[in-house]
N, C-alpha and C positions, 0 to 999 in steps of 0.2 A: 627613446625609452618608452616601453609599453605602459599604458595606464592600467591600474588595477581594476579588474572587473567588479561590478556590484553583484552579479549573479553568475555562478558556475553551474552549467547544465551538465548533468552526468548521464551519459547514454551508453550502457553496456550493450554489446552486440555479439551475436554468434551466427554466422552464415545467414546474413540478412541482405544479400546482394539484390534481391528483388525490391526491397522496400527502403533501404537505408538512405538512398539519395533523397527520396521524398521526405523522410523523417527529418533529416538534417536541413533540408530546404525550409521546412516549416519553422525551424528555430532561426535560421538566417533571416527570415522575413519578419521576425518579431519587431514590434514598434519600440520595445525597450532595447536600446542599443548597447549599453555597457555590460556586455556578457561575454563569457567564454563557453564554448561547447567542448567538453572532454569526451571523446568517443573511446571507450575501452573495449578493444577487440579481444574476446575470450578465445583466441587461437582459432579463428575461422579457417575453414578449408576451402571456401569458395572465393569469389572476387570481392568480398566485403572490404578487406584491407586495401586493395588497389583503388576501389571507389573512394573510400574515405581519405586516403592519402592524396588523391588528386584534388579533392575538395579542399583539404587543409592547405595545399600548396597555393591555392588561389584566395584563401580567406584566413587571415591571421588569427581570427577568433576561434577557429576550429583546431583543436589539438588531438592528435592520434596517439593512443597508447596500445601496445599489443602485449598480451600475456604470453609467456613461453609455452604454456600448455593450458588446456581447458580445465578450469577449476570451478566454474559455476558463477552465477550472477552475484552472489554475496561477495566472493573474493574480488570479482571485477569491480563492484561498487566500492569496496574498500580501497582498491588502487586509485579509483577516481577521487575518493575523499582525501587521500594523501596528497594528490596532485592539485586539488582545487585551491584557488586563491581568493575567492569572494566570500563575503559575510553571509550570503544567502546561497543555498544549494537547491537546484530544481532537478527533478527526475524527468526522464523522457526515455521511452523505449524505441528501439531501432526499427520497429515496424508500425509505429503509430504516427499520428499527426496532431497538430494543435493550431488553433487560429492565431493570427498575428498579435492580438491583444492579450494573450494568456499571461505572459510573464509580467507585463505592466500591471495587470489587475491584481495578481498575487503580491507583487512588490508593494503596491499601494496599500493592500490590506495589512501586510506585516508592518509597514511604516506607520500606519495609523494606530496600531495596537502593539506596543513594545512587549507586552506580556505573552503575545501569541508566538508559539514556537513552530508549529507545523500547520500549513495551510494547504488543503486540497480543494478540488472543485467537482462539480457534477461532470458527467462524461456521456459521450455518445458511443455506443458499440455499433460497428458497421461491418458488413461482409462484402465479398467480391460480387455478390448478386445485386448490390445496391440497397439491401435492406438495412435498416438502422433502428436502434432503440435507445432512448435517453434514460439514463440511470441517475436519479436524484438521490443524493446521500444526506444523511442527517447532518445538520449544521452545528449542533451544540456540543461543547466539550464533554458534558456528562454522558450524552448519548453515544458519542464516539468511544469514550473509555469503556462504557458498559459493553459495547459491541466487541471489544478486544477479548472478552471472555467467551465469545461465541464464534460462529463462522459467518462468512459473507452472506449466504442466502437467508440466514436467520436475522441478522442485524447488520446490514451493510454499513461499514464505517468509513474507510479510506480506500481510495484507488491509488496504488503505489505510483503509477506513472504520472499522476496529476500533481504530486506533492511539490511544495516549496518549503524548505526547512532552514532554520537559522543554523549557521555553521557551529555555533556554540553548543548546539544540541549534541554534536558528535565529538565534543572535546574529550569526553571520557568513555565513549562507546563506539562500537563498530557493528557492522552486520555479522551475524552468526554464520560462519562458513560451514558449520555442520548441518545447516538447513539448506537442502537443495532446492526446495520448492516453496517454502513458507518463510523465507528470511524477512519478508516485509511484515507479516503478522507477528513474528517473534519480536521484531523491533518495536512495534506499536505496543504490545503487551508489556514489554520491559519498560518502555517509557511511561506508560500509564501507571505502573506500579512504583516506579522510581520517584516520580514527582520532584518538584513541581514542574510539570510540562503541560502546556495547553494546546489543544487541537481545535481546528475549525474547518469547515468546508464552505466554499463560496457556492451560491446557488446557480451561478452561470455555468453553462456547458462550455468548458474551455479545454477539452481534451477529446480526441477521437481515437477510440481503441479499436484496432483492426482484429477481427475474429477470423482466423484461418487455421488450416490443419497443422501448421507448424508452431503456432503459439503455445506457450506452456499451459495455459488454462484449458486448451483443447487436447493437445497431444499427451499431457501428463496429468489429466484431470483427477484420476483415481489416486495416483501417487501423491499429488498435491493435497488432496483431501485427507488422506490417511496420515501424512506427515503433520499436517496442521492439527488434526485431532490428537495425535500422540503428544505433540508439543503442549497443547492445552491441558491434557490430562496430567502430564508430568508437572507442569507449573502449578496447577490448582492443588495437586497433592502436596507438593513441596511447600506451598504457601499456607497450607492448612485450610484452604477454602472448602475442600471436600475430603471425605475419608475414603480409604481404599474401597470399602464396600459400596460406595456411591458412584464409582467411576463407570460401571456398566450402564447405569442410567444416564450419566452424563454423555457417554458415547452414543447412546440411543438418541438423546436429545440432539446432539450435533449432527447425526445422520438422518434426522427426521423419521426415525424408526422406533417408536415406543415399544417396549417389550410386550406390552398389552395395552388395550384401550378400555379395559374394564375400570371399575372404580379404584382398585388398588394401583393399577398401572398409571392412571391419571394422577393419583396422589403422589406417586414416586417422581414423575416428571415435574409436577408443580413444586415439590420439595426441592428439587435441584435448582429450579428458577429462584426460589426463595433464598437458597443458600448463596447463589451468585449475587443476588441483590444485596444481601447482608454483607457479603465480602466487599462489594463495590462501595457501599456506604462507609465502610470502615477504612478502606485503603486508597480511594481515589481522591487525592487532595484537590482542593479548589472547586469541587462540584457540590452543588446544593443537594441535600438529601431529597428534596421534593422532585428535582429534575431527574435524579436517578430512579426514584420510585415510579414516577409517571412513565418514563421510557421503558423500564422493566415490565410494567404492566402491559404496555402496548406490544412489546416484543412477544410476551407470553401469549397474548390473545392472537396475534398473527400466526404464531407457531401452531397453535391448536387449529386455527382455520385451515392452514395448509395440510396438516395431517388428516383432518376430517374430510378434506376435499380430495385427497389422494386416492 
């Protein structure tokens, strides 16, 4: 009889024949052994399925699921959630890598803090030319939650592939399948508003994100940005955080394109930041007002530095 795993790793894949073997291998080499890897094939048309099936035949920890048609990463992840058996769920993309200690470090962090629901890590972005950049993310719950009201370049919050999440978090929620490119950001914002959910990022670099022409962040960068902006505008309007007449300035903020940089233009952008800070103070449970205010001030200062330097 198979023992129940303590961590279920969810890996959605689509046409990843070039990288999936290495991605799976980095999970197989984890120092934390009580795991299952669920590879959800979103109807690949290359050799991805053949490769994964051959690996699964030799390693009982690897489970292969195949969708009948290509429905997108959100639907693939939901299939994985339905199949997962462990109390902790980890994300992993089929073209990325992670060091052997990744799952053990996140497991230990969640075991040490029963109130922590979602744990990410710092990451390294690398390309096929051997160039790499380390991205350090904010660690505190308040800073992460405030960042859900913005976009990644303005206030980096969580890197989806790095996450480990308690299964209880998904007891009453799933990924939004209407979101083709920002299902992760939509989930974070929903969680931050629903409460009580607590986030954290470990400072260690425990994930290697591969940058290549086929990755979503590269191939669909513009569509991803616009879907995210539309989602944020709809949510902030529905939640009463912003009025209809303020959405153009909010979009300008999210695109780093103020409508003007004169005194009136600066005042409009600062007013949007102030409205977001006020909304965060009222709606994000478990966050100290001081932590939100301090982070909001830092984010606004960095935003203006970038705009002035552009």
